[in-house]
C-alpha positions in Angstrom: 133.5 49.0 72.6 130.4 48.7 70.5 127.8 51.2 69.5 127.7 54.8 70.9 130.2 55.1 73.8 129.6 57.3 76.9 132.7 58.6 78.7 133.2 60.2 82.1 136.3 61.2 83.9 137.4 62.6 87.2 140.8 63.3 88.9 140.9 62.3 92.6 143.4 63.8 95.0 144.4 60.4 96.4 146.7 57.4 95.5 145.4 54.8 93.1 145.3 52.1 95.7 142.8 54.1 97.8 140.7 54.8 94.7 140.8 51.1 93.8 139.6 50.1 97.2 136.7 52.6 96.9 135.8 51.0 93.5 135.7 47.4 94.8 134.8 47.5 98.5 131.0 47.1 99.0 131.0 49.4 102.0 132.7 52.2 100.0 130.5 51.7 97.0 127.3 52.0 99.0 128.6 55.5 100.2 128.9 57.1 96.8 126.8 55.0 94.4 123.3 56.0 95.5 123.2 53.4 98.3 123.9 50.4 96.0 124.8 47.1 97.5 127.4 45.6 95.1 128.4 41.9 95.2 131.1 40.1 93.3 134.2 38.0 94.0 136.0 40.1 91.4 137.2 37.1 89.4 137.1 37.3 85.6 134.0 35.4 84.5 132.2 35.8 87.8 128.9 37.5 88.3 128.4 41.0 89.7 125.2 42.4 91.0 124.0 45.8 92.2 120.9 46.1 94.4 119.2 49.2 95.7 116.5 51.7 95.0 116.6 54.3 92.2 114.0 57.1 92.0 111.7 55.2 94.4 112.0 51.9 92.5 113.9 48.8 93.8 116.3 47.3 91.3 118.7 44.4 90.9 121.1 44.9 88.1 123.5 42.2 87.0 126.5 41.5 84.9 129.8 39.6 84.6 133.4 40.6 85.4 135.2 40.9 82.0 138.6 42.3 83.2 140.2 42.7 86.6 143.6 44.3 87.0 144.0 45.4 90.6 145.0 49.0 90.9 144.6 49.6 87.2 141.4 48.6 85.5 138.1 46.7 85.8 135.5 46.0 83.2 132.1 44.3 83.5 128.9 43.8 81.6 125.8 45.5 83.0 122.1 44.9 82.5 119.3 46.8 84.3 115.7 45.5 84.2 114.7 49.1 84.8 115.8 49.9 81.3 112.8 48.1 80.0 114.9 46.2 77.5 114.8 42.4 77.4 117.5 40.4 79.2 119.4 39.5 76.1 123.1 40.0 75.2 122.2 43.0 73.0 120.7 44.8 76.1 124.0 44.7 78.1 126.5 47.6 78.3 130.2 47.0 78.8 131.6 49.3 81.4 135.4 49.9 81.8 137.0 51.8 84.6 140.7 52.6 84.2 143.0 54.4 86.7 146.0 56.4 85.7 148.4 58.8 87.3 147.4 62.5 87.3 150.1 64.5 89.0 149.8 63.7 92.7 146.4 62.1 92.2 144.5 59.5 90.2 142.6 59.9 87.0 139.5 57.7 86.8 138.2 57.2 83.2 135.0 55.3 82.7 133.5 54.2 79.4 130.1 52.6 78.7 129.4 51.1 75.3 126.2 50.0 73.5 124.2 53.2 74.0 121.3 53.1 71.6 121.3 56.9 70.8 123.1 60.1 71.5 120.4 60.9 74.0 121.1 57.7 75.8 124.8 58.4 75.7 124.2 61.8 77.2 122.0 60.4 80.0 124.6 57.7 80.8 127.4 60.3 80.9 125.4 62.5 83.3 124.8 59.6 85.6 128.4 58.4 85.5 129.7 62.0 86.1 127.4 62.2 89.2 128.7 58.8 90.4 132.4 59.7 89.8 132.0 63.0 91.6 130.5 61.1 94.5 133.5 58.8 94.4 135.9 61.8 94.4 134.1 63.4 97.4 134.0 60.0 99.2 137.7 59.3 98.7 139.0 62.9 99.3 136.7 63.2 102.3 138.6 60.4 104.1 135.5 58.2 104.1 
């Protein structure tokens, strides 16, 4: 993890395999991630894209799968043209999502590195908390 790291966490009252499916299945992702269409073959080194609309603006974010451990962890790089930053390696964040046991449920811990400031970290954390809460409601609601 480089730079200032944003962290978000949620406990979901569901088994890890169900949470994992919701994290990697495009139909699930679209339900809780602001209508985003996600595309990847989930192989380390493969591309990953997110397409949708955010605050009235269409976007297509991109990255690369860095780690993929089914049922346990996924990591990917992420770049958004909406950030206004140039498409260079320094403009990418690395996002890691890890699952762990939490009583009868699953703890989801997300970290995002390379935030340029504390303000950017706080903004990222707020967005990730919103997304993880949507994930929790989606999974616990029986999709």
